[in-house]
N, C-alpha and C positions, 0 to 999 in steps of 0.2 A: 873581772870580765865586764866589757861593756853592756850596758843594759839592753841595747838593742841586739847585740849578738846573743845575749841571754835569751831574750824572747824568741828570736829565730831558732835557737837550738830547742827550746821548749816545744815550739811548734813542730819541728821536725821529729822529735822524740814522741810526741802525741800522734803524728801520723804513722810513724813506724809500729807504735803500739797497737794502734788499729788494725793495722795490716798483719802483724805478727801474731795477734791474740786469738782469733778464731780457732776453736779447737786446740790452741797451744801447738799448732802445727810446726811452727819454727824451732821450737825448743825440742820437740820430740825428734824432728829430723837431725838437728845438730848433735843431740845427745847420741842418737844413734850412730852417727858418723864420727863420733869421737871428738867433736868440736866444742864440747863444754867442759872436758877435762876434770871431771869430778868423780871418777870411779877408779881407784878411791882418790880422795882428795890428798893432796901432798901435805905432810906435816913437816913444818920447818922447825928444828929445835936448837936452842941456844942455852948456854949456862953463863950467868953474868956474876962475876964477883963484886959484891957490895960490902966494903969493910965497915960501913956504918949500920949494918943490918944487925939488929940486936936479938932476933928471934932464935929460939933454940934450935929450929929446924928450918930448911930452905922454904922459900915462897914459890910456889908453882903457879905461873900465870899464863893462862890460856888467852890468845888474841885472835879475832877475826873481823873481817871488814868487807865493805861493798858486796852485801849479799844480793842486792838489786832483784829482789822479789818482783815478779811481773812476768810480761810477756817475753823477756829475752833471757831468762835464766830458768833452766828446767828444775821443776820441783824436786826431782831426784838428786841433783846436785845440792840443794838445801838441805834435804834430808841426809845426805852423806857427810856434809859438812858438820851438822850439829851432832850427828852420831859420833864422828871423829872427835869433836871437842869434848863430848861427855867421856869418851874413852880415855882422854888424856888424864882424867881425874885431877882437874885443877883445882888449887884453892880458890882462886878468884877468876872470874871471866870477864874479859874487857872487849868491847864491841866498838869498832871504829867508824860507824856511820854508813849512809847509803843503804838503809835497810831495803828500801823499795826504789824503782827506777821512775815511774811516773805516777802511778795511782796509789793513794794512801791505803786503800781497802786491800792491796796485796800484801800488807802486813800479816793479815790473818792466815796467809799461807805459811809464814815463817815464825811467828810468835810462839805457837804451840809446839814448835820443835826446839826453840831456844828454852821453853819451859822445862823440857827434859833434861837439859844439861844441868848437872849437879855441880855447884860451885859453893862450899860451905861459908866462905867469907865474903860473898856476894857476887852480883853480877851488875856491871856498869857500862853505860854506852854514852856516845856523843852523836849529835846529828851530823849528817853530810849535807852536801849542796843540794842532792836530788831530795832528800827528806824535807829540806826547807822550802821547796817548791810544792810539796804536797801539804796535805791537811795534818799539821803537827799534832793536833789533839788526838786525832785517830791514832796515830803512831804512839803516843805517849800512853794512852790507856791500854793499847794492846801489849806494849812491851811491859808496862807495870803488872798487868795480869801474868805476864811470864816471868816475873821476878827481877826485870831489868830497871834499874834506876838510871834515868838519863841525867847526865851532868851538863849544865850550861854555866861555864865559868865558875866552878865549884870545887870545892876540897872536900874529900871524905877520907875519914880516918878507918883503916881496917880494924876489924875487932882482934882481940888477942888470939894467938900468941904473937900476931904481927901488927900490933897496935903502934909500931914505930914507922909504919909505912903509910904514905898519903897518896890517894889517886886524885889527880888533878885534871879535870875535864874542861877543855876549852871548847867555846862555841866555834862553828865551822868558820874557817877564814875566807871561804869563797863567797858565802851569802849571808854569813852571820856576822858577829862583833866580838872576836876573840879578846879577852882581857889577860894578857900575860901577867899583870901584877897580881893576880890571885896566887901565883906561886909564891909570893913573898909571904903569904899566910900559912905555906906548908913547911913544917919543920919535919925532922927525920928524913927518911928515904922518900924521894920523889919520883912517882911513875906518872909521866904526862900522857894523857889520852888525847888524841885531836884526830880530825878526819884527814888532813892534808898536810903535806911537808910545809907549806905555808904558815902553819901554826908556829913554826920557829920564828917568824918574822915578830909575831905577837910576844913570844918568850924572850926575845932579845938574847942578852948573855946570862941571864938567870940559869941558876944550876938546876939540873934534874939528873937522876940516875938513869933513867930509861924513858924514852919517848916512843910511842906507838902511833902509826898512822897507816892509812891506805890511800884511796883517791886515785893513784896513778894506773892502777891495775896491771903495774909493770908493763904497760903498753898494750895489753890484751891481745893484740896481734903483733908478734915478733918475727921479723923475716930471718932467714938464715944468715948468720954473721952477728946477729944481735940488733939489728936495725929496728927501731921503733917508728913506724910512720906517723902515729899519733900518740900524745900524751895529753891528758886533761889539763884544762887551764890551771896555772898556778906559776908564779915567779920561781919556786924552787923545784917544780915537778921534774924538769929535766936534770937538775943537779942531784936530786935524790929519787931517781925513778923506781927502784926496788932494791931491797937487800938491807944489810947491816952496815952502818956507818959510825965511825969513832969521830965525835966532834971535839973541837976546842973545849977544854975545861973538864975533861974526863966524863963527857956526856955521850950516851949511846942512843942512836935513832935506828929504829926498825921500821921500814917501809914495806908493806905487804901488796902482793899482786891481788889480793881479794879472793872471794868466792864466786861471785857471779858475772854476768855479762851485762854491759850498758850499751845502748843504741843498737848494737848488732848482736844476735844471739850466738855468737861464737867467740872461741879463743883459739889461737893458733900460736905453736911455740911459747905458750905462757900459762902452764896449767894453773888452776886454781889452787889456793893453798890457806892453810891456818897454821898457827904458831904456838909454841910453848916456849916460855922462857923461864928458866929456874934461877932466882936469885939467891945467892948463898954468901 
């Protein structure tokens, strides 16, 4: 995104934030009208066969992205999504960024909810473009207190019995500096965690077994017939707007609609969702 366009978008979001925030009137109204689509949150389930997985039991991965805590997302949607994540009983929890919309302090409405999600093999997240326009230090501290480790071009080895699995977290491809070469340091089964489909550009033709991202919101507003009037910035956002994609080289990409709302406090034809992927 051109820097001037980014500045203009930021100004618009700040103006809307100040308009929607008093008394949280906008989210209360949209939730009551069913335009936040978070009751209950949709759970998208997949099973992915991975022949190289050595563990004696399947690996259960929960994934959620784009919470957008703030003036455009109802607190009840956040609570519903986190309760649903915990109910999935995942082995590991992965989070695809955009924890907040505009203000870093809004993380304090989300982090305690994430703290209640039990994931014995760990909780890991990456930053989204909205996070990198906020105070990153505030986000890191709050998420760390919730047990979430943030990954910026890092590889993490899961503990036994899934110590043959690597979580590879890329920096945000919109406002950060993703380094796809970190995949080269990951042996075993590779799960690539990134904010947006454009993370694929950094990964290049390197192998991964599963890539998880959000950013697109699935359009957030989808008209009858499936038309998406707007998709967030990104070279690959329109090519991979939402859903499960099989890529060349036996690679699987999952793009989430996400949980919250950005810019406008509503979803239409595009309900919030979280995911569980079972690797076996």
